N, C-alpha and C positions, 0 to 999 in steps of 0.2 A: 504494500500499500504506500502511496505517495506520502512523503513526510512534508509537512507545511512549516512555514516559519512561525505561525501563530494560530492559536485556537481562540475564537471570540464567542463568548456567551453573553447575550444582551444586546445584539446589534440593532434592535429596533428602538432602543432607549436613547435618551437625549445625549448621554456620553458615548454610548456604544456606537451610534452611527458615525460620530466624529472619529472614533478609534478606527473603525472600518475604513473610512475615507483616507485617513493618514497611512494606514497600512498599504492601501492601494497606491497612494502617492509615492510611498517609499519602495514600491515594487516588492512587497512582502506578501508571499502567498499566505492566504488565510483560509481556515475552514470554520464556517459559522454553524453553530448548533442553534437552531431556531424551532420554536413551536409551530410556526406556519411560514410559508414562503414569503420572502421580502422582495422576490423577483428582481434581484440585483443582476445587472448585465456587466460582468467583469471577468476576464480570464484569470484574474488573481484570486477569485473567491469561489470556493466550493461550499455550497449550502447543503446542510443535511437537516431534515426535519425529524425531530426526536420527541420522545416522551420523557421529560426530565424526571418523572417519578420512577422510570424504569431504566436502571443503569445499563442494562444490556442493549438498549437502543442507541446509546452514544459511546459506550466504552471502546468500541472498535475504531472509533474515529479520532481518538486522543493521540494523534501522532504529530507532535510539533515540539519546538524548543521551548515555547512559553504559552501560557494561557491567560486571557483577559476575562475577568468575570465582572460584568457591569449590569447586574439585575437588581430588581427591587420592586416592591409593591407601590403603586401610585396612591399616595395618601393625601388627604386634605390637611390644611394647616392645623385643624383641631385634632386630627388623628396623630399628627406628629407630637402633639402635647400628651395625648391620652388615647391609646387604642383600647377599645372596649373588649371585655372578656370574650364576648361571642365572636370577635374578629381575630383573636390572637392566634388560633391554630392555623388558619389560612395564611396569616402574615408570617408565622414561623416557618411554614413550608416553603414559601417563596424567598424569604430573606435570610433564612438560616439553614434549613435542612437541604433544600435544593443546591445552593451554592457549595455547601459542605460536601454533599454527595459527589458533585462534579469535580471538586478540588481533590478529594481522596482518590477518585478513579484516575485522574490525570497524574497524580503523584505516583500511583502504583504502576502506571503505563510508562513512566520514565520522563515525564515532563519536568524540566529543571527549574523554570521560573514561573512565577504567578504574579499578576497584577490584579488588585481588587479595589473596586469602588465601594467605599464605606461612607461615613458621615462624620462631620465635625462634632466633637463631644462624645464619640463612641467610647463606651466604658462598661465593662461587664458588671460593675457595681452600681451603675446608675439606677435611680429610682424611676427613670423614664423608660418605658418598655421598649420603645423604638431604639434608643441609644444603647440600652443594655443588650439587645439582640445583636446590634452591629458590633459591640465590643466582644461578645461571646464568639462571634464568627471570626473576628480578627485573631483572637487568641488561639482558636482551633487551627487556623491556617498557619500562624506563625510557628506552632509547635509541630507541624506536620512533617518537616524535613526538607522542604524545598531549598535549593541552593540560594535562591534569591526571591524575596517577597517585597513587592512594592504596594503600599496601601495609600489610596487617595481619600482624604477626609475633607471634602468640600462643604461649604455652607449651602444656602439656597442657590439653585442653578438657574442661570439665565440662558435663553436661547429659544429658537423657534420650535414649538412643540407641534405634534401631529393633531392634537386635540385642542379645542378652544381653552384658553386660560380663564379660570374662574375669577369673578370680580374681586374676591377676597385676596387672591394671589396678586392681582394687579395693584391693589392698594398696599399690600405688604411690600412689593418690590419698589413702589414709589416712596414709601416711608423709609425703607432702608437706603434708597438712593440719596435721600436728603441727609440721613444720619451717617453715611459713610465717612465723611471727614471727621466725625466725632468718635468713631470706632477705632481707637488706637490701642497700643500696647496689647494686653492679652485679649482685648475684644476684637482686634483686627481680623483674626482668623474666622470670625463669624460673619464677615462681609459676604454679600452676594458675589458669585463668580460665574463667568461664562463657561458653559459646558465644553466648548472646544478648547479652552485653555487647560481644563482638567485633563481632557483626553490627550492633548499634546504633551503635557508634563508626564503623564503615565508612560506614553510611548517612548519618550526620551529617556526616562529613568530606567525602564526595563532593558533598554538597549545599551546602557552604560556597562563597561567591562568590569563590573564589581559584583561581589557576592554579599549576602547578608540581607538586612531589612532596611527599607527606607519608608519613612512616613511623610507624605506630602500634604501640606496645608496651604493656606492662602498665599503666603510669600512665595511658595514654589510655583503656584499656578499663575500668578501675575506676571511671571517672566515670559510667558508664552502668549 
């Protein structure tokens, strides 16, 4: 089976689509694991439709030097603050169990490097369920044994979305745009950031000839 330069999970997302475009621009062959076809027209992309709950549907396609995991549940601003108990199992499946399942399978297949999109404030000890889950996933992947782990922790993402932006999000973005100059020191990392900047920093970091772990936050993103 052909070995690719990268595996991409989450190509339909705001960051994932920019990662895909950058890999194409860099002439890096990629295999995309998708739930449904994105109908991409590029010789550099091999798309595989998989069932992420069934490891056997994607395990045979994990042939690459590195893997990018950019998946997550689309949440409202209120859900970011508090995910109701009835919604937590489905959230855990998408934001914890699924990416962990993919990462473990990739490691077992010999993938050496992994890039993960997390969130600012991720902490397994957080009282916020969203941030606690992101922190739990980070820890699991960091302890898995990859030669290199790059974790992006962005704040609210800016960029063109496939779905209309809710009014509350537009208001939130406007407020934070006004507040940006006041968000300094430890608060700077919570600033809004463009999705393409996060994608570019991830691709650049994973391609550096280093091993170990790198955590990317606002100051790392703003350089792209």
